[in-house]
VMD Tcl script that draws the C-alpha trace (Angstrom):
set ca {
  {20.95 24.95 -5.08}
  {18.72 22.06 -3.97}
  {18.18 19.73 -1.15}
  {16.07 17.02 0.19}
  {14.45 16.57 3.57}
  {13.08 13.22 5.07}
  {10.05 13.93 6.91}
  {8.35 10.28 7.16}
  {9.24 7.01 6.25}
  {12.82 7.46 7.50}
  {13.65 4.52 9.54}
  {10.11 3.29 9.56}
  {8.07 1.80 7.02}
  {5.26 4.50 6.64}
  {4.38 8.44 6.73}
  {6.15 8.63 3.19}
  {6.91 12.52 3.27}
  {10.18 13.99 1.25}
  {10.75 17.68 0.95}
  {12.68 18.78 -2.19}
  {13.92 22.44 -2.18}
  {15.02 24.01 -5.60}
  {15.74 27.39 -6.08}
  {13.76 28.36 -2.99}
  {10.47 26.32 -4.21}
  {9.08 23.49 -2.02}
  {8.23 20.43 -3.85}
  {6.47 17.69 -1.32}
  {6.93 13.95 -2.49}
  {3.93 11.98 -0.86}
  {2.04 12.95 2.12}
  {1.43 9.68 4.04}
  {-0.23 8.36 7.03}
  {1.81 6.59 9.72}
  {0.50 3.31 10.21}
  {1.41 0.45 12.70}
  {2.75 0.70 16.42}
  {1.04 3.41 18.82}
  {3.98 5.54 18.93}
  {4.34 5.52 15.19}
  {0.64 6.72 14.73}
  {0.97 9.12 17.11}
  {3.29 10.88 14.70}
  {0.15 11.92 12.74}
  {-0.95 14.53 15.19}
  {2.29 16.48 15.25}
  {2.19 19.41 13.17}
  {3.87 19.24 9.65}
  {7.34 20.18 9.73}
  {6.63 23.50 7.74}
  {3.41 25.51 7.37}
  {1.72 24.03 4.59}
  {0.65 27.23 2.70}
  {4.44 27.31 2.20}
  {4.49 24.37 -0.20}
  {4.27 25.19 -3.86}
  {3.44 21.85 -5.24}
  {2.79 18.06 -4.03}
  {3.75 14.94 -6.11}
  {2.33 11.27 -5.50}
  {4.04 8.13 -5.93}
  {0.85 6.29 -5.53}
  {-2.44 5.95 -3.64}
  {-1.46 3.67 -0.88}
  {-2.48 5.21 2.47}
  {0.87 5.54 3.59}
  {1.90 7.82 0.64}
  {-1.53 9.54 0.30}
  {-3.28 9.48 3.86}
  {-2.02 12.87 5.59}
  {-3.39 14.91 2.51}
  {-6.59 15.89 3.94}
  {-4.98 17.33 6.96}
  {-2.32 19.22 5.08}
  {-5.21 20.76 2.81}
  {-7.29 21.53 5.77}
  {-4.24 23.14 7.69}
  {-3.79 25.87 4.40}
  {-1.99 23.92 1.46}
  {-3.78 25.35 -1.81}
  {-1.52 24.08 -4.73}
  {-2.08 21.21 -6.83}
  {-1.25 17.57 -6.01}
  {-0.12 15.85 -9.30}
  {-0.06 12.17 -10.18}
  {-1.07 9.67 -12.73}
  {-4.65 9.12 -13.65}
  {-4.88 5.68 -11.84}
  {-3.78 7.33 -8.57}
  {-6.04 10.02 -8.88}
  {-8.89 7.67 -9.53}
  {-7.81 5.07 -6.27}
  {-7.59 8.64 -4.40}
  {-11.22 9.27 -4.92}
  {-12.21 6.24 -3.41}
  {-9.41 5.55 -0.67}
  {-9.33 8.69 0.93}
  {-12.92 9.51 1.67}
  {-13.17 5.71 2.73}
  {-10.58 6.41 5.36}
  {-11.97 9.41 6.46}
  {-15.55 7.32 6.76}
  {-13.69 4.55 9.00}
  {-11.94 7.17 11.18}
  {-14.91 8.68 12.18}
  {-16.73 5.06 12.84}
  {-13.71 4.34 14.74}
  {-13.73 7.26 16.76}
  {-17.57 6.99 17.49}
  {-16.70 3.59 18.60}
  {-14.08 4.36 20.88}
  {-16.26 7.21 22.60}
  {-18.99 4.55 22.88}
  {-16.93 1.96 24.77}
  {-14.86 4.41 26.34}
  {-11.62 2.81 24.53}
  {-9.80 6.12 24.09}
  {-7.02 7.79 25.70}
  {-8.25 11.07 24.49}
  {-11.58 12.35 25.42}
  {-13.34 12.83 23.23}
  {-11.58 10.45 20.69}
  {-11.28 12.54 17.12}
  {-10.84 10.91 13.55}
  {-7.37 12.15 11.92}
  {-10.01 13.72 9.06}
  {-13.13 13.28 8.38}
  {-14.84 12.21 5.17}
  {-15.37 15.99 4.13}
  {-12.00 16.80 4.54}
  {-10.99 14.02 2.25}
  {-13.28 15.01 -0.55}
  {-12.22 18.60 0.04}
  {-8.46 17.96 -0.46}
  {-9.54 15.71 -3.76}
  {-10.15 18.90 -5.45}
  {-6.32 19.57 -5.74}
  {-5.70 16.52 -7.62}
  {-5.03 16.73 -11.06}
  {-3.68 13.56 -13.63}
  {-0.58 13.81 -15.39}
  {0.49 11.18 -18.29}
  {3.34 8.45 -17.76}
  {6.37 9.24 -19.77}
  {5.85 12.91 -20.39}
  {7.79 16.27 -18.73}
  {5.99 18.21 -16.96}
  {7.27 21.53 -15.50}
  {7.71 22.14 -11.66}
  {8.62 25.34 -9.36}
  {12.21 26.32 -9.24}
  {12.51 25.81 -12.86}
  {12.40 21.81 -12.32}
  {10.65 19.38 -14.54}
  {9.66 15.76 -13.89}
  {8.18 12.49 -15.53}
  {6.38 9.51 -14.26}
  {7.81 5.94 -15.01}
  {5.74 2.61 -14.27}
  {6.80 1.63 -10.87}
  {4.67 -1.84 -11.11}
  {3.58 -1.76 -7.47}
  {0.10 -0.86 -7.80}
  {-2.27 0.34 -10.66}
  {-1.13 4.16 -10.92}
  {2.33 3.80 -9.36}
  {5.01 5.70 -10.49}
  {8.82 6.64 -10.12}
  {9.22 9.97 -9.92}
  {12.40 11.25 -11.99}
  {12.89 14.77 -11.13}
  {15.33 17.19 -13.15}
  {17.29 20.01 -11.67}
  {18.00 23.21 -13.26}
  {21.73 22.08 -13.54}
  {20.41 19.03 -15.48}
  {21.10 16.57 -12.90}
  {18.09 14.38 -11.43}
  {16.76 12.74 -8.62}
  {14.80 9.32 -8.83}
  {12.14 8.56 -6.22}
  {11.17 5.15 -6.24}
  {7.76 5.40 -4.11}
  {7.32 1.74 -3.65}
  {9.31 -0.52 -5.86}
  {6.98 -3.20 -7.60}
  {7.94 -6.65 -8.56}
  {8.53 -8.62 -12.06}
  {6.11 -10.66 -13.61}
  {3.24 -9.93 -11.20}
  {-0.31 -10.05 -12.53}
  {-2.47 -7.34 -14.45}
  {0.00 -4.58 -14.26}
  {3.08 -3.62 -15.99}
  {6.53 -4.32 -14.53}
  {8.71 -1.97 -13.14}
  {10.68 0.32 -15.36}
  {14.78 -0.29 -15.75}
  {16.45 2.73 -14.98}
  {20.39 2.89 -15.62}
  {21.46 5.94 -13.98}
  {20.40 8.75 -11.78}
  {22.49 11.08 -9.89}
  {20.47 10.74 -6.75}
  {18.18 8.01 -5.80}
  {15.67 7.38 -3.05}
  {14.66 3.91 -2.77}
  {12.44 1.87 -0.41}
  {13.64 -1.02 1.56}
  {10.25 -2.80 2.99}
  {11.64 -6.53 2.48}
  {15.37 -5.18 2.40}
  {16.30 -8.24 4.59}
  {14.68 -10.71 3.22}
  {13.52 -13.04 0.15}
  {9.86 -13.70 -0.83}
  {8.63 -17.22 -1.13}
  {9.73 -19.00 -4.48}
  {6.46 -20.81 -4.43}
  {3.81 -20.37 -6.86}
  {1.16 -18.53 -4.90}
  {-1.46 -20.08 -6.94}
  {-0.65 -23.60 -5.68}
  {-0.68 -22.63 -2.07}
  {-3.74 -20.66 -2.37}
  {-5.64 -23.48 -4.21}
  {-4.81 -25.92 -1.40}
  {-6.15 -23.44 1.02}
  {-8.86 -23.00 -0.55}
  {-9.84 -26.71 -1.13}
  {-9.09 -27.32 2.56}
  {-11.68 -25.00 3.47}
  {-13.89 -26.49 1.22}
  {-13.54 -29.70 2.86}
  {-13.49 -28.61 6.20}
  {-16.68 -26.63 5.33}
  {-14.80 -23.76 6.78}
  {-14.23 -19.97 6.39}
  {-11.49 -18.78 4.55}
  {-10.29 -14.92 5.91}
  {-8.54 -13.02 3.88}
  {-7.46 -9.73 5.45}
  {-6.58 -7.81 1.96}
  {-5.49 -4.66 0.83}
  {-8.15 -3.16 -1.04}
  {-5.86 -1.57 -3.71}
  {-3.69 -4.25 -5.60}
  {-3.82 -7.27 -3.59}
  {-7.64 -8.02 -3.44}
  {-7.32 -7.70 -7.54}
  {-4.44 -10.01 -7.73}
  {-6.35 -12.72 -5.58}
  {-9.19 -12.96 -7.83}
  {-6.79 -12.84 -10.84}
  {-5.13 -16.15 -9.11}
  {-8.50 -17.73 -8.52}
  {-10.04 -17.51 -12.18}
  {-6.85 -18.99 -13.35}
  {-7.24 -21.78 -10.36}
  {-10.92 -22.29 -11.37}
  {-10.18 -22.23 -14.95}
  {-7.64 -24.86 -14.53}
  {-10.16 -26.95 -12.60}
  {-7.73 -26.52 -9.17}
  {-10.05 -24.32 -7.03}
  {-13.40 -25.46 -5.50}
  {-16.56 -23.50 -6.52}
  {-17.80 -21.52 -3.10}
  {-18.97 -18.11 -2.50}
  {-16.01 -15.83 -2.60}
  {-17.21 -12.52 -0.77}
  {-15.48 -9.32 -1.24}
  {-16.83 -7.48 1.76}
  {-15.36 -4.23 1.02}
  {-17.09 -1.16 -0.94}
  {-13.71 0.11 -1.47}
  {-12.23 -3.08 -3.30}
  {-15.46 -3.60 -5.26}
  {-14.56 0.22 -6.68}
  {-11.14 -0.20 -6.91}
  {-11.70 -3.59 -8.97}
  {-13.39 -1.44 -11.40}
  {-10.42 1.28 -11.60}
  {-8.35 -1.61 -12.39}
  {-10.60 -2.74 -14.94}
  {-10.66 0.57 -16.56}
  {-7.13 1.90 -16.96}
  {-6.27 -0.35 -19.80}
  {-3.13 1.10 -20.79}
  {-1.53 -0.08 -17.46}
  {-2.28 -3.51 -18.18}
  {0.65 -6.07 -18.52}
  {0.37 -8.44 -21.77}
  {-1.25 -11.46 -20.32}
  {-4.19 -9.22 -19.12}
  {-4.58 -7.60 -22.34}
  {-4.81 -10.90 -24.09}
  {-7.51 -11.94 -21.83}
  {-9.62 -8.98 -22.43}
  {-9.15 -9.45 -26.26}
  {-10.58 -13.05 -25.77}
  {-13.74 -11.22 -23.48}
  {-12.35 -12.61 -20.39}
  {-12.47 -10.77 -17.16}
  {-9.31 -12.25 -14.63}
  {-10.84 -10.21 -12.03}
  {-14.39 -12.04 -11.97}
  {-14.28 -15.52 -10.69}
  {-17.13 -17.73 -10.42}
  {-18.99 -17.42 -7.22}
  {-17.84 -13.85 -6.80}
  {-20.44 -11.83 -4.46}
  {-19.79 -8.09 -3.55}
  {-20.91 -7.06 0.07}
  {-21.53 -3.22 0.13}
  {-24.27 -2.91 2.75}
  {-23.38 -3.19 6.38}
  {-26.31 -5.30 7.59}
  {-25.23 -7.92 4.83}
  {-21.33 -7.77 6.32}
  {-22.73 -8.30 9.98}
  {-24.76 -11.16 8.20}
  {-22.00 -13.17 7.31}
  {-20.71 -13.58 10.70}
  {-23.75 -16.22 10.86}
  {-23.02 -17.83 7.38}
  {-21.89 -21.64 7.79}
  {-19.18 -22.43 5.27}
  {-17.54 -23.24 3.14}
  {-17.15 -20.01 2.21}
  {-14.33 -17.06 1.42}
  {-14.07 -13.84 2.49}
  {-11.70 -10.99 1.48}
  {-12.16 -7.99 3.71}
  {-9.50 -4.74 4.61}
  {-7.80 -3.94 6.00}
  {-4.60 -5.63 4.72}
  {-3.00 -5.89 8.25}
  {-6.28 -6.32 10.37}
  {-5.89 -2.85 11.96}
  {-9.00 -1.35 10.88}
  {-12.26 -2.09 8.63}
  {-14.66 -4.82 8.06}
  {-12.05 -7.62 8.93}
  {-11.96 -6.91 12.39}
  {-15.45 -7.67 13.09}
  {-15.02 -10.99 10.88}
  {-12.07 -12.01 12.99}
  {-13.74 -11.36 16.59}
  {-16.60 -13.81 15.50}
  {-14.22 -16.60 13.79}
  {-10.78 -16.68 15.34}
  {-11.96 -18.94 18.00}
  {-12.99 -21.62 15.37}
  {-10.73 -24.14 14.34}
  {-11.99 -24.31 10.90}
  {-11.44 -21.16 10.04}
  {-8.23 -20.06 8.52}
  {-7.04 -16.49 8.22}
  {-4.59 -15.72 5.28}
  {-2.52 -12.90 4.97}
  {-1.07 -11.63 1.48}
  {1.10 -9.17 3.02}
  {3.45 -7.07 4.96}
  {2.40 -6.74 8.37}
  {3.84 -3.62 10.51}
  {4.68 -3.78 14.19}
  {1.84 -2.73 16.27}
  {-0.75 -4.40 13.95}
  {-3.23 -7.35 14.86}
  {-2.04 -8.81 11.42}
  {1.61 -8.81 13.12}
  {0.27 -10.40 16.38}
  {-1.27 -12.92 14.46}
  {1.74 -13.85 12.33}
  {3.54 -14.13 15.08}
  {1.33 -16.96 16.69}
  {0.00 -15.25 19.79}
  {-2.52 -17.41 21.05}
  {-4.49 -14.39 22.51}
  {-5.13 -11.13 20.84}
  {-6.92 -7.90 21.45}
  {-9.43 -7.18 18.87}
  {-11.72 -3.82 19.48}
  {-11.02 -3.67 22.96}
  {-11.59 -7.13 23.29}
  {-9.46 -10.46 24.25}
  {-9.97 -13.36 21.81}
  {-8.57 -16.74 21.80}
  {-6.96 -17.70 18.31}
  {-7.95 -21.50 17.57}
  {-7.97 -20.45 14.03}
  {-5.17 -21.52 11.66}
  {-3.27 -18.49 10.41}
  {-1.20 -18.63 7.22}
  {0.57 -15.94 4.82}
  {0.93 -15.92 1.12}
  {4.49 -14.15 0.81}
  {4.81 -14.62 -2.51}
  {1.97 -12.10 -3.11}
  {3.66 -8.85 -2.02}
  {3.49 -6.08 -4.05}
  {6.96 -4.76 -2.90}
  {10.09 -6.18 -4.31}
  {12.17 -8.35 -1.98}
  {16.16 -7.96 -1.31}
  {16.82 -9.81 -4.49}
  {14.26 -8.12 -6.83}
  {15.78 -4.65 -5.37}
  {19.31 -5.80 -6.17}
  {17.95 -6.57 -9.59}
  {16.57 -3.34 -10.39}
  {19.76 -1.63 -8.84}
  {21.92 -3.69 -10.97}
  {20.66 -2.24 -14.29}
  {22.46 1.17 -12.99}
  {25.62 1.40 -15.11}
  {27.07 4.16 -12.79}
  {26.74 4.57 -8.87}
  {24.49 7.56 -7.89}
  {25.90 10.21 -6.20}
  {24.00 9.40 -3.39}
  {21.70 6.85 -2.49}
  {19.03 7.33 0.36}
  {17.31 4.16 2.06}
  {14.03 4.79 3.29}
  {10.44 3.32 3.87}
  {11.74 0.34 5.76}
  {12.33 -1.06 9.38}
  {15.87 -0.73 10.54}
  {17.08 -3.99 10.31}
  {15.53 -4.02 6.78}
  {17.49 -0.92 6.02}
  {20.79 -2.25 7.40}
  {20.62 -5.62 5.56}
  {19.83 -3.53 2.32}
  {22.72 -1.05 3.16}
  {24.93 -3.61 3.31}
  {23.73 -5.76 0.54}
  {24.33 -2.55 -1.93}
  {27.94 -2.41 -0.62}
  {28.75 -5.73 -0.99}
  {27.39 -6.82 -4.45}
  {27.46 -3.14 -6.31}
  {30.18 -1.23 -4.01}
  {27.95 1.88 -3.48}
  {27.80 3.97 -0.39}
  {24.19 4.44 0.91}
  {22.67 7.12 3.62}
  {19.90 5.90 5.93}
  {18.32 9.35 6.99}
  {16.72 9.69 10.11}
  {13.58 11.57 10.35}
  {13.87 15.30 10.19}
  {17.07 14.95 8.33}
  {18.35 17.31 5.53}
  {20.95 16.94 2.62}
  {22.20 19.18 0.08}
  {22.10 17.81 -3.38}
}
mol new
graphics top color blue
foreach p $ca { graphics top sphere $p radius 0.5 }
foreach p [lrange $ca 0 end-1] q [lrange $ca 1 end] { graphics top cylinder $p $q radius 0.2 }
display resetview
C-alpha cells in the first residue's frame, strides 16, 4: 500500500514538499522554502505536517531553495535520517544553504535596526549554523543507479536538464509500479548541461507547471543580450542583472563568452557580485559528467565558456558597496534572481532612479517579489523599506528560463507511450496549472489532478 501527500508547491510555485508512504515508511521528496507574497512566506513558520523524526528518508531533486530551503528547520526539529541527492546537488547545497542562513540573519538584523518587522524581534527562518548542521546528513548518489529505499522501494535519478545536479526521481514500489517525480523540468538545447531524459512510461507522474500557461520567447537570447550590452556601453550606463546564482549566472557567462568570441559584445567590466555565484560557477566547471557536447568540446580546446573577458568576481562586502559609486559602462550580475534579497537590492536602491541604468531579468518572477513589481512596470517600488522611483529601463530575457514552457512540457509528455494512471500537476500558480491541465486533456486526452496543499491520494 502506498500513498502521496502534497504539502508544498500545491497551487503555488514554491515550497516543494511531497510525502510518499510505502509500507508504512515515510519518504519525503524535497523540502523547500515558500517564497513570494507575504502570506506564502508565512507558511514557512507553520509546523511540519508530521513530526520530522517520523520521516525515514529525504530525497532531493535539485538545489534551488524552493526545493531544499526548509531542510535546516526539518533537521533542527528532529529529522535524523539521510538526505540523498546527486553529487552536484550536494556540492551546491553546501554553498546555497549556509549562504541563505547568513542572508536571513543579516535581513533580521536590518529589520530590527530599522523597525521594519511585524515581529519583535525579527528572526531568521534558520541561521548559518543550522544550515551547516543539516548538511552533515547529505549523501551523494550517482545518476542511473538503482538505490534501495525504506518500505522495500527503490529509486534512480535521471538527468532533468534544469540546473546542474537536477534529477527526475523514478521511484519503484514493491508491487513493481513506479512514480516519476520531475522536480523542475528543464529545457532542451540549453547551454552547459545535458537535456532532460525522455521517459516513455510511468504508472504515476508528478509534473511541475511553472510556465504551464505560456511559451518562452523564440528570440535568440544571445541577440537580445548583445543588443542590451551594446546599448549600455554606448550610454555609459550600468546593466544590472538580478540573477539566480545557480544556473542562470553560468548561462549568462556562457552567452557573453560566445558574443565576445563573435565580436558582438563590447569589452566592459562584468562584475559577479555574489560570493555564492562565484562558488557555484566552480561547481559547474567541476561536474564534467553533466556537461553537454558543446561544453565538452570547448573544454577539450582549453576554452572556459564561463569566463568571459572583463570578468571580475566581487566577494568583499565593501567592494560591493563601492560598485554603487562606480561610473559605467559596466555590468553587475548579482543575486537574488527575483530581487527579493541579497546584494542586488542595494544596487537597485542606488540605480533605479537613473535612466541610464537597465535592469535585466532573466527568469521567473513570483507574485509579491520586487522583481515582479518591476516587470509589471510599477513607477514606484518599495526596496528595503524605502520608496524608490523607477526611471531605469526594465527588460527581460524570457528565453533564458531554466523551466520548460508549455510547448516543451507537451513535447516531453508526448514521449509517453501510454497515459499514467494518475498525473498530478504541481509547482505552479493556479492559472498556469489550469492551462496545462486543459492542454494535456486537449492534446493527449489524459485526466489530471491539481492537488491542494495537504491533500493525500492512494496510489
